[in-house]
N, C-alpha and C positions, 0 to 999 in steps of 0.2 A: 332525559336530562335532569340533573338535580338542581333544585333551587338554591341560590346563594343564601347563606345564613346572614343574620343581621350583624355578625361579628366579622364578616369578610372585610378585608382592607379595601377602601374605596380608591379610585384612581387619584382623586384629589389628595388623599392622605399619602399615597405613594409618591406623587410628584412633589408634595411639600416636604416629605421625608428626604428625598434626594436634594431638594433645595437646602434643607437644614444641614445636610452633610457638607454641601459646598460652602455654606456659611461657616460651618465649624472649621473647615480647612483654612478658609480665609482668615478667620479670627485667630486660629492657632499660629498661622504664619506671621500675621501682623503683631500678635502678642509677643512672639519670640523675638522678632526684629526690634520691637519697642523696648523690650528688656535689655537687649544688646546695646541699643542706642543710649539707654540710661547709664550703662556702665561707661560708655564713651564720654558722655556728658560729665559724669563724676570725675573721670580722669582729666578732662579739660578744666574743670573747676578747681582742681588741686594744683594747677600751674602757679608758678611764681608771678608776681605782679607784672614784671616785664614781659613774660611769655603770655600772660592773660591779655595784655594790651593788644597783642597781635593775633590772638586766637579768635575764631569766629564766635559771635555771641549766640546764646541759646535762649529760646523763649521760655523754657521751664527747667527747673533743676532736675538733676539726675534721679533723685528719690521720687519725685512726682512722675517722671517718665517711667520708672520701673513699676510704680504702683498702677499706672494706666496699662502697662503691659501685662501685669498680673491679672487685672480686671478683664482684659481682652482675652487672655488665655482661659479664664474661668468661663467667660461667655461662650468660647469655642467648645469647651467640654460640655457645658449645658446644652448647646445646640446638638452635639453628637448624641447625648443621652436622650434628648427629646426625639431625635430622628429615629433612634432604635425603638422608642416607645410608640411612635407613629406606625412603624412597620409591623409592630406586634399588636397594634390596636389597643393599647392600654388606655383606659379612661382618663388618666391624669395627663396623658400626652396631648390631648386635644386642647385643653385650656392652657397648658404650659407653652405650646407652640404659639397660641394666640398672644399670650402675655409677652413671651420673649421677642416675637416679631414686632409687637407694639413698642417695646423698649428699643429695639434696633431702629425703628422709624424715628423715635424721639431722639436718640443719640445722633443719627445722621442729620436730622434737622438742626440740632445743636452744632454739629460740625459745620454745616453750611453757614450758620449765623456767625460762628467764631472764626471760620476760615481755617480750622485745624484738622481738616480731613486728610486721612492717609490714602483713601481710595476714592474713586468717583462716587459721590454719595447718591446722586439721582437714581441710577439703576438699582442700588440697594434699597432705597426708599420705595421705588415702584414694585420691586419683587416682594419685599416684605408686606407692603400694603395688599398686593394681590394674594399673597399667601393667607393673610388674615381674612380677607373677604371670601376667598374660596372655602376656607374651613368653616366660616360662619354660615355661608349660604348653601354649600353643597349638601343636598339631602343625603346622599350616600355616605358622606363623611360623618354627618350627624348621627345617622343610623349605626354606622360601624362603631362609633364611640359611645353609643347608648344615649344620645342627646336628641333624638328625633321627637 
């Protein structure tokens, strides 16, 4: 039997890579939907005064909604890039995954405090927190990314 090299992908890195792909899909779907909603909000705000009186109110303007959608799409693309880096055991992917998951935890906490969450935030917080802890604590992951 051959000994695994220090650059072999650890189980934690593979699991977190799969999680990052799922996170990317969620962010890409939410970002696309949010951008679409921004267009709908823009069309609602261009109604006449009489029509606007009967139209539903929106918490944010269309431009802000589109900007949030673009930021969410960007986060989805970053998640996908980091997932690929984790599977290929690129050194930059280790800390990038930790930072991105910390940002996701922070954003979800902000969503809880403001009540502006599109998805159920608690599972996302728990999964991101677990991903951060497992990357930081898993010896195999640290060795695979040259951080042991």
